[in-house]
C-alpha positions in Angstrom: 8.9 -1.3 -15.9 12.4 -1.9 -14.2 13.7 -3.5 -17.3 14.0 -0.5 -19.5 17.6 0.4 -20.7 17.8 3.5 -18.6 16.9 1.7 -15.4 19.2 -1.3 -16.1 22.1 1.2 -15.5 20.7 2.2 -12.2 19.4 -0.9 -10.6 21.6 -4.0 -9.6 20.9 -7.2 -11.6 19.5 -8.9 -8.5 16.6 -6.4 -8.4 15.9 -6.4 -12.1 15.9 -10.1 -12.4 13.3 -10.3 -9.7 10.9 -7.9 -11.5 11.5 -9.7 -14.8 10.5 -13.0 -13.2 6.9 -11.8 -12.8 4.5 -11.8 -15.8 4.0 -7.9 -16.4 0.2 -8.7 -17.3 -0.5 -10.6 -14.1 -3.6 -9.8 -12.3 -2.4 -11.3 -9.0 -1.1 -8.4 -7.0 0.8 -10.5 -4.5 3.1 -11.8 -7.2 4.8 -8.4 -6.9 5.3 -8.3 -3.1 8.6 -9.9 -2.8 10.0 -7.7 -5.7 8.8 -4.4 -3.9 10.3 -5.6 -0.7 13.7 -6.3 -2.2 13.6 -3.0 -4.1 12.8 -1.0 -0.9 15.6 -2.9 1.1 18.0 -2.0 -1.6 17.1 1.6 -1.4 16.7 1.8 2.3 19.8 0.0 3.5 20.1 -1.7 7.0 23.6 -0.5 7.1 22.2 3.0 7.1 20.1 2.3 10.0 16.8 1.9 8.0 14.4 -1.0 8.0 11.5 -2.0 5.7 8.6 -3.7 7.4 5.6 -4.6 5.3 2.4 -4.3 7.2 -0.6 -6.4 6.1 -4.0 -4.9 6.9 -7.1 -7.1 6.3 -10.2 -5.3 4.8 -12.9 -4.5 7.4 -15.0 -7.5 6.4 -13.6 -10.9 7.1 -15.6 -12.3 4.2 -13.3 -10.4 1.8 -10.1 -11.7 0.4 -8.8 -8.1 -0.3 -6.2 -6.7 2.0 -3.7 -3.8 1.9 0.0 -4.1 2.0 1.7 -0.9 3.4 5.6 -0.6 3.8 7.0 1.2 6.6 10.5 2.5 6.4 11.9 3.3 9.8 15.4 4.9 11.0 16.9 3.1 14.0 
């Protein structure tokens, strides 16, 4: 988890607090999407010409509620 003592020295408080706001026992995966998006944007900075773009891919069956989130990092 991001909240370990070693990691707190590495990640800014804004990133850590976002992860701490989610129940670590949650079974709802989309509760983590904003946190991972923020983390990736922190690592892959726009100032360095990088962009993070979440891509949502619906499962093959339209009757299913499952879908996949893929993060694409591109250099401009």
